[in-house]
N, C-alpha and C positions, 0 to 999 in steps of 0.2 A: 680671549685668551683664558687659560686656566690659572686660577688663583695660585694653585702650588708651584707653577713657572715664576710666577713674581716672586714668591716667599723664597724660593731657591737662587734668586740673583744676589750677588753680594753689593746690595745697593739699598740705602735708607728710602723707606718709602712710608708714604702717610695716607690711609683710607677713610672713608666716612660711612655711617651709617644713616638711612634715612628711613621714614616711615610713610605708607601709603594711606590716603584719605579714610577717614572714619565714615564718611558719609559722600554720597555723588555730587551734592551741594560743594564739598570742599574741594573736589578734585582739582579745578584749575589752579587755585592757590596751591595747594601742595606739589602740583605739577611743576610750578614755576618755582617755587622754593627749591626742589629737587635738581632742577636744570640749573639754578644759579649756583649751586653746590658742584654739579658735573663741570662748570666752566671751569673751575679749579684744576680740572685734570687729576684728581688723586690718582692713587695706584689703582684701586678699585671701591666700587660703591656698595654696600649691600643693602637690600629692601627687606624691612619686615613684615610679617606675615599677620600679626593680630592675634590676640587672646580667642583661643576656640577657632579661630580661622575667620573672624568675623568680617575682616578688611582685606580676605585673601584674593577676591575678584579684581582687586587694583594691585596687587604685588606686582604681577608680570606686565601689566601696563606700564608702570613707572618704571621698572628694570628693563623694559624692552624700550622704551623712550629714550632713557639715558645711553644706552648701548648704540642705538641708531643715529641719534644726533649727535652725540659727543664722542663716540667711539671708547667710552670707558666701560672697561670690565665690569659687569653686574654680577652679584652672588644673589640669590632669590632665596629668602627665607620659604621652609616649608615644615609644617608642625602636622602629628599624626593624630594627638590627643582627642577623644572622642570622635575620631572619623571613622568611617569604614573603608574596607581596602578600594573597595569600588571608587572611592570618591579619591582617596591617594593616587591610585593608578592614573586616573583621569587628569589630576594636577601634574602629576611626573610627565604625562603626554602631552600637556600645554607647556609646561616649561622645555620640553624637548622642542618642540614644534615652533616654540618664540626663539629658538637658537641660543637659549641660555646654557652655559655649560657648567654653571657654578651653585651648588645648593649647598646651603645650611639646613644641615638635617636635626629638627628639634622635636622633642616630645611636645612642647608647649606648655602654655599654663593650663591648668584646669578650669572649666568654666564656671561662672559664677553659678553657684546653686549646686553644684554637682562635686563640691569638695570631699563630702562624706558619703558619696554615691558608691554602690556596689559596681566597681570596674573590672570584675572578673571576666564578665563578657563582651569587653571592649576588644576590637581587632589590635589594638596597639596599648602596650603598657609602658613602653619605654623608647626613646629615638634609637636604641640599637637595633629594633625591628624595622624602621624606617630605613636607617643606613643598610642593612641588606638587600632591602629591596632596590634602592637607587644602585646599589653597587650590582645586583641582578639585570637591572634594567639595560635595554640594548641602546645606552646613549652616552656611555664612557664619560659620566659626570665626574668633576671635582666635587670631592664631598667635604663638608666642613662640620664640625660638632663644636658643641659649648664645654667651657668647663669653667670651674668656680675654685679662684685661689683660698677662698675663705669657707669652703665646703658647701655643697648643694644644702639647701635649707631642709631637704626629707633626708638626708644622709643621717647615720649614727654617728659617724665619726670620719674624718679625714683619711683615714686609711682604707675603710672601705670605701670611700666617696674613688679614691685612686684606683682601686681595684676594679669599680664598675666603669672607671674612665679608659681604663687599659681594656676592658671588654669591648668598649665602644670605638677605640683605635684598631683593634685588630677585625672588628667587623667590616673595617672599610674607610675609617676617616682619613683624608688626605692631611689635614689641618685642624687646630684647633683656635677657637677664640674665646678670651675669658669675660666673664662678667666684669663689670666695673669694679675697680677699687681706688683706694686714695691714699695708700702707703705703698709704695714701690717694693718695700722691703717683704711685704706678704707675696709679691708676686714672684719675687727671687727665690724665696723660700719655696714657695709652691713648685716652681720649676725645676730646682734641685731634686724635690722629691719625686717628681714624676719622672724625671730622668734615671733616678736610682730605681724607678718601679719599671724601667724598660718602654716608656713611651718615648719614641724618638722624633714623632712629627715635628713640623714647626708650631710653635704657639705665639699667637697675636694677642698682646694684651689689649684690653678695650679701656679707654679713657673718656670718662664722662666728663664735660666741662658744667660744673653748679654756677650758673650766672643768675640766680636769684634765690632767696632765702626759701622760698616754698618747697623748692627742688630737693632740699636737703632730706626733709621728713620723707617726702615719696619716695626717694633713692635707697633710703634706709628700710622702707616697708617691701620696696621690690627685691633688693638683694641681699639685705641683711649687712651690709657693707660696714666696715670699721672706720670710724672718723677719727683721725689722729688731731692730736690737742693742736697742731700749727693748723689744721683746717678749721676747726672749731671757732679758733681765736679769730679767724679770718670772717667766718660769718657772722660772729658777735661783734664784729666791729663795723663791718660793712652792709650788714644784711638789710639796715632800714634804709639804706640808700642805693636805688636799683641801679642807677649807672656805676656807681662804685663797685657795688657788688658784681656786676657782671663783668669789669675790667679784672677787679681780682681773682674772679672765678677762671676767666681765660688765663690770667698768669699762672696760676695754681695748676692748672692741665697742662699748660706749655712747659712750665717746670718738670712736671712729671715727665714728660716725653722727652726732654732734653737729657734728664735722668737716666731713662730708659736708652735712649742712643748710646749716651756714653758709656753705659755698661754692656754693650756689644748686642742689643735687641735691634733688629734691622728692621723690624715692621710694626707700625701702631694703628690700631684702628680707633676712630673718634665718634663718639654717641653724639652726633650733631643736634638731634633732636628738631631737624630741619629748618635749622638757622644757620642761613647764608654767611650771615654778617661773623656769626662766631666760627664756623668753619674758615673762612676769609682771615680772620684774624688769627687764628692759631696757625694756618699755613704760612701767613705772611711773618710772624715770629720766627718761623722756622727757615725762612727762605734762605738764606745761605748755607744752611746747615743741610737742606735739602737739594740745594743747587738749583731753585725755582727762581 
């Protein structure tokens, strides 16, 4: 099933993101974790690609396994940064051969050590180029794209960021998924601004449950996310107690999701970090709301 068909239904939904193993030795443990999340029967599951494509060879293995064993629609991430057109075309063909209909088209993170390198000769500079290739492929993909409620780290300002986002959508994005955020008002303001700019595709908010204090610093480094005082107080109070922090983090994420649903946001995506117990607890907290 195409993700866009799920998003156009007038029904609340919850989906989860998982990531493939970083090494072959961890494949089975990651496979098991993703299967446990798939058993929750979320609306769909996305499978990430890895910085610079480092874990890309496992993305399709995990996505295909979830789809075939549990009939859960899957969204395979695909990045293009530092890749050749031949490599990307091969990946597109592999996705198509695996029967995956949904692709998250991303530029991807610049590989370590190449941040200041001359990229003018690279085949891909931005995700928009990958989106165009996917649109031209004889595969009828449903294409997702990323967006940043708090502005892309490399953008000059939000106005410029939204302009680039509009170009990406016009190139063929069927829907967007946001980077993590911890203050829903940032998302609501962002949604208003992009609608004003003529971006009308569905936008799925991405929620990250912070279940241990060490995740906070890492999350800020990755996304530059604003941490509201309410969240900082939670970490200050419970961060030194792993069990309490986990419970509080799940509660905070659940509260964000309930607020989104209450404000007519129908679909929410959770960055599960391959933690079946966290995914299960969040879904359980929402069981009556979701009708599960």
